[in-house]
C-alpha positions in Angstrom: -91.4 41.9 185.6 -87.7 42.5 186.3 -86.3 45.3 188.5 -85.7 47.8 185.7 -89.1 47.3 184.2 -90.8 47.8 187.6 -88.8 51.0 188.1 -89.7 52.5 184.8 -93.3 51.5 184.9 -93.8 52.7 188.5 -92.2 56.1 188.2 -93.0 57.2 184.7 -90.9 57.4 181.5 -88.7 60.5 181.2 -86.9 59.8 177.9 -88.3 57.0 175.8 -84.9 56.5 174.1 -83.2 56.1 177.5 -86.0 53.7 178.7 -85.6 51.6 175.5 -81.8 51.5 175.9 -82.1 50.6 179.5 -84.6 47.8 179.1 -82.6 46.4 176.2 -79.2 46.4 177.9 -80.5 45.5 181.4 -78.6 45.8 184.6 -74.8 46.0 184.2 -73.1 42.6 184.9 -69.6 41.7 186.0 -68.5 40.5 182.6 -68.4 44.2 181.7 -65.0 45.6 182.6 -66.2 48.9 184.2 -68.6 46.9 186.4 -66.6 43.7 187.3 -65.9 44.8 190.9 -69.3 46.4 191.5 -71.9 44.4 193.5 -75.4 45.7 192.7 -77.2 43.6 195.4 -77.9 46.8 197.4 -79.6 48.3 194.4 -81.8 45.3 193.5 -82.7 44.9 197.2 -84.7 48.2 196.8 -88.3 47.5 195.9 -89.3 49.9 193.0 -92.9 49.7 193.9 -92.2 51.0 197.4 -89.9 53.8 196.3 -91.6 57.2 196.3 -90.6 60.7 195.4 -88.6 62.2 198.1 -91.6 63.9 199.7 -91.1 66.6 202.3 -87.5 67.7 202.7 -85.7 69.4 205.5 -86.3 73.1 204.9 -84.5 74.5 207.9 -81.9 77.2 207.5 -78.7 75.7 206.2 -75.6 76.0 208.4 -74.0 77.3 205.2 -76.5 80.2 205.0 -75.1 83.3 203.5 -77.1 86.1 201.9 -75.4 85.8 198.5 -76.0 82.0 198.1 -78.8 80.7 195.9 -80.2 77.6 197.6 -82.2 75.0 195.8 -84.2 72.1 197.3 -87.2 70.0 196.3 -90.8 70.9 196.8 -93.1 68.9 199.1 -94.0 66.4 196.3 -90.3 65.9 195.4 -91.0 66.6 191.7 -89.6 70.1 191.2 -86.7 72.3 192.4 -87.7 75.4 194.3 -85.8 78.2 196.1 -85.3 77.3 199.7 -86.1 79.5 202.6 -83.5 82.2 203.0 -82.1 81.8 199.5 -80.8 84.7 197.5 -82.8 85.6 194.4 -82.4 83.3 191.4 -80.4 84.7 188.6 -81.9 85.3 185.2 -80.0 82.3 183.7 -81.5 79.8 186.1 -84.5 77.7 184.9 -86.3 75.1 187.1 -88.4 72.6 185.2 -89.3 68.9 184.8 -87.7 68.6 181.4 -85.1 65.9 181.1 -81.7 67.1 180.1 -80.2 65.7 176.9 -79.1 62.1 177.2 -75.4 61.3 177.5 -73.7 61.1 174.1 -71.5 58.2 175.3 -74.1 55.5 175.5 -71.6 52.7 176.1 -70.2 54.1 179.3 -73.0 56.2 180.8 -75.5 53.6 182.2 -76.1 55.9 185.2 -77.3 58.7 182.9 -79.6 56.3 181.0 -81.1 55.0 184.2 -81.8 58.5 185.4 -83.2 59.8 182.2 -85.5 56.8 181.8 -87.7 58.0 184.7 -89.3 61.4 185.4 -87.4 63.7 187.7 -86.7 67.3 188.4 -83.9 69.2 186.7 -82.4 72.7 186.6 -80.6 74.5 183.8 -78.1 77.3 184.7 -76.5 79.6 182.2 -74.0 82.2 183.4 -73.0 84.9 181.0 -69.6 86.3 180.4 -67.8 87.3 183.6 -70.8 86.5 185.7 -70.4 84.8 189.1 -72.7 82.8 191.4 -72.7 80.7 194.6 -75.2 77.9 194.4 -76.2 75.2 197.0 -78.3 72.1 196.2 -79.8 70.6 199.3 -81.5 67.2 199.0 -82.5 65.8 202.4 -85.5 63.6 202.2 -87.2 62.8 205.5 -89.2 59.7 204.4 -87.7 56.2 204.1 -87.6 54.5 200.7 -87.3 57.9 199.0 -86.5 58.3 195.3 -84.4 61.4 194.5 -83.7 61.9 190.8 -81.9 65.2 190.3 -80.4 66.5 187.1 -78.2 69.5 186.7 -77.2 71.3 183.5 -74.7 74.1 183.7 -73.2 76.3 181.0 -70.5 78.9 181.8 -69.6 81.6 179.3 -66.2 83.1 178.9 -64.8 84.2 182.3 -67.8 83.1 184.3 -67.4 81.6 187.8 -69.6 79.2 189.7 -69.2 77.8 193.2 -71.5 74.8 193.6 -72.2 72.8 196.7 -74.3 69.6 196.6 -75.5 68.5 200.0 -77.3 65.1 200.2 -78.4 63.2 203.2 -80.1 60.0 202.1 -82.8 58.3 204.1 -83.1 54.5 204.9 -83.5 52.3 201.8 -83.6 55.3 199.5 -82.3 55.6 195.9 -80.5 58.8 194.9 -79.7 59.4 191.2 -77.6 62.6 190.6 -76.1 63.8 187.4 -74.3 66.9 186.2 -73.6 68.0 182.6 -71.4 71.1 182.4 -69.9 73.1 179.6 -67.1 75.5 180.6 -66.1 78.4 178.3 -62.7 79.9 177.9 -61.3 81.2 181.2 -64.4 80.1 183.2 -64.2 78.2 186.5 -66.4 75.7 188.2 -65.6 74.9 191.9 -67.8 72.0 192.9 -68.0 70.3 196.4 -70.2 67.3 197.2 -71.1 66.1 200.7 -72.9 62.8 200.2 -74.2 61.2 203.4 -76.1 57.9 203.1 -78.2 55.8 205.5 -78.8 52.1 206.0 -79.8 50.3 202.8 -79.5 53.5 200.7 -78.0 53.6 197.2 -76.3 56.5 195.4 -75.6 56.5 191.7 -74.1 59.7 190.3 -72.4 60.8 187.2 -70.9 63.9 185.7 -69.9 65.0 182.2 -67.8 68.1 182.1 -66.4 69.7 178.9 -63.7 72.3 179.3 -62.6 74.9 176.9 -59.0 76.3 176.9 -57.9 78.1 180.0 -60.9 76.9 182.0 -60.7 75.4 185.5 -62.7 72.6 187.0 -62.3 71.6 190.7 -64.3 68.8 192.2 -64.0 67.7 195.8 -66.4 65.0 197.0 -66.9 63.3 200.4 -69.0 60.2 200.5 -70.0 57.8 203.4 -72.8 55.9 204.9 -74.3 54.3 201.7 -74.9 50.6 201.2 -73.7 51.3 197.6 -72.3 54.6 196.3 -71.0 54.6 192.7 -69.7 57.8 191.2 -68.6 58.4 187.6 -67.0 61.8 187.0 -65.9 62.2 183.4 -64.0 65.2 182.1 -62.9 66.2 178.6 -60.5 69.0 178.0 -61.7 69.8 174.4 -58.8 72.1 173.4 -56.2 71.4 176.1 -54.6 74.2 178.1 -57.2 73.7 180.9 -56.9 72.7 184.5 -58.7 69.8 186.2 -58.6 69.0 189.9 -60.4 65.8 191.2 -60.3 65.1 194.9 -62.4 62.3 196.5 -62.7 60.9 200.0 -64.7 57.7 200.7 -65.5 56.1 204.1 -66.7 52.6 203.8 -67.7 50.7 207.0 -69.9 47.7 207.9 -70.8 46.2 204.4 -70.8 49.5 202.5 -69.4 49.8 199.0 -67.8 53.0 197.7 -67.1 52.8 194.0 -65.4 55.6 192.0 -64.8 55.4 188.3 -63.3 58.5 186.7 -62.2 59.3 183.2 -60.2 62.4 182.1 -59.4 62.8 178.4 -57.1 65.5 176.9 -58.1 66.5 173.4 -55.5 69.3 173.1 -52.0 70.3 174.3 -50.7 71.6 177.6 -53.6 70.4 179.8 -53.2 69.8 183.5 -54.7 67.2 185.9 -54.3 66.7 189.6 -56.2 63.8 191.0 -56.2 62.5 194.6 -58.5 59.7 195.7 -58.5 58.5 199.3 -60.6 55.9 201.1 -60.9 54.7 204.7 -62.2 51.2 204.8 -63.4 49.4 208.0 -65.3 46.3 209.0 -66.4 44.4 205.8 -66.5 47.6 203.8 -65.1 47.8 200.2 -63.6 50.6 198.2 -63.2 50.4 194.4 -61.2 52.9 192.4 -60.8 52.9 188.6 -59.2 56.1 187.3 -58.5 56.4 183.6 -56.4 59.2 182.1 -56.3 59.3 178.3 -53.6 61.3 176.5 -53.7 61.0 172.7 -51.0 62.1 170.3 -52.4 65.6 169.9 -52.2 66.2 173.7 -48.5 67.1 173.8 -47.3 69.0 176.9 -49.9 67.3 179.2 -49.1 67.4 182.9 -51.1 64.8 184.8 -50.7 63.2 188.2 -53.0 60.7 189.8 -52.6 59.3 193.4 -54.9 56.7 195.1 -54.4 56.0 198.8 -56.4 53.5 200.9 -56.3 53.0 204.7 -57.5 49.6 205.9 -58.8 49.3 209.4 -60.0 45.7 209.4 -58.9 42.3 208.2 -62.2 41.9 206.4 -62.0 45.2 204.5 -61.3 45.0 200.8 -59.8 47.4 198.2 -59.7 47.1 194.4 -57.6 49.9 192.9 -57.1 50.1 189.1 -55.3 53.3 187.8 -55.2 53.5 184.0 -52.9 55.8 182.0 -53.3 55.5 178.2 -50.5 57.7 176.8 -49.8 58.1 173.1 -48.2 61.6 173.1 -44.5 61.5 173.7 -43.9 65.0 175.2 -45.8 64.7 178.5 -45.3 64.5 182.2 -47.7 61.9 183.7 -47.5 60.0 186.9 -49.7 57.7 189.0 -49.4 55.9 192.3 -51.5 53.6 194.5 -50.9 52.7 198.2 -52.8 50.4 200.6 -51.8 50.6 204.2 -53.1 50.1 207.8 -52.7 52.4 210.8 -49.0 53.0 211.6 -48.1 51.2 214.9 -45.2 53.6 215.5 -47.5 56.6 215.3 -50.0 54.9 217.7 -47.2 54.1 220.1 -45.9 57.7 219.9 -49.2 59.2 220.8 -50.0 56.7 223.6 -46.6 57.3 225.1 -47.7 60.9 225.5 -50.8 60.1 227.4 -53.3 59.8 224.5 -55.6 56.8 224.8 -55.5 54.3 221.9 -59.1 55.2 220.9 -58.2 58.9 220.7 -55.0 58.1 218.8 -56.9 56.0 216.3 -59.5 58.7 215.8 -56.8 61.3 215.3 -55.0 59.2 212.7 -58.2 58.6 210.8 -59.1 62.3 210.9 -55.6 63.2 209.7 -55.9 60.8 206.8 -59.2 62.4 205.8 -58.3 66.0 206.5 -56.1 66.3 203.4 -59.3 66.2 201.2 -61.4 68.3 203.6 -58.8 71.1 203.4 -59.6 71.5 199.7 -63.3 72.1 200.3 -64.4 75.7 199.4 -65.8 77.9 202.1 -69.4 77.2 201.2 -69.0 73.5 202.0 -66.6 73.4 205.0 -69.2 73.6 207.7 -71.3 70.9 206.1 -68.6 68.2 206.0 -67.8 67.5 209.7 -66.6 63.9 210.1 -65.8 63.7 213.8 -68.9 61.5 214.6 -68.2 59.2 211.7 -64.5 58.7 212.6 -65.0 57.8 216.2 -63.7 54.3 217.0 
């Protein structure tokens, strides 16, 4: 029995179609272009027979507690979403159940969705009506080691609706976290999403999102990830009619032998769309950062304004970065740019601070924090207090 067969048989089949697809295709291999830099050893080192649903979670009051925030967590068995202690009342459009959301339509590039849908897991479906607004926090903090967290989110925003979403995950040792989001944004709606994804020794995170935007909608995603043996994220956005705004901001911190892997795709299917993307990674020890960002601008997407910037800071001779920005532009009336930089700590900045009485250790910490702060500053108020990095950035 191979790893995938053991996972599906041990944890129950969610979608038979996804399970069949998964078992037929097998684990991704490096001959596939989207996976050629990704080492899945950390994933296959997890023993499917030992993984168990997340079990009891930390139910204590969130530091982000506010009376108007709807807060979801998992029940004691890890099989259902429930309202957490101190949560605001659930809106009428929120449904918590065990049904698997619809499988990804893009079977060739959504292996993470197929993996997640192949096994049973909790999901929630949120529908916000026209001009409705909501603040929502998803808190997944398993206390047992070798936890299996399989969380699915489906969100639909009607015209003018507004959602502020914060996903807070603290993985446990040797755990597997599968997290997906499928969102549909109506005209003039906005989704402000923040993710604080903290791993642990041997833990693996596989996440994906599929966001479809109508005209004049706005989608902002800010994610901070660190501490995972392997963390692979796949945000995919389609501006169906153009004239929408997309903002993607990601910060990864990879140390020891950790791998942080970000693969994003943004496609413009209409004119006058806008994209601002900033990806930053701080890589230390034998850590590795992988960035593959694709921007697709077909002929009908005239007037597109897209910018993409990838910045990496290396702190070790053993650290490794693979950066692959991709701009596929067919339209001729566009303004598109991309840039990628890989650098180390600036010796002149270190010297400047040391000459003013700051120790080298403190200077290094300050430079690392300054590098990360650009992303942290974009976090919405609901997420700021949950994304403190001082302990992680100490030398």
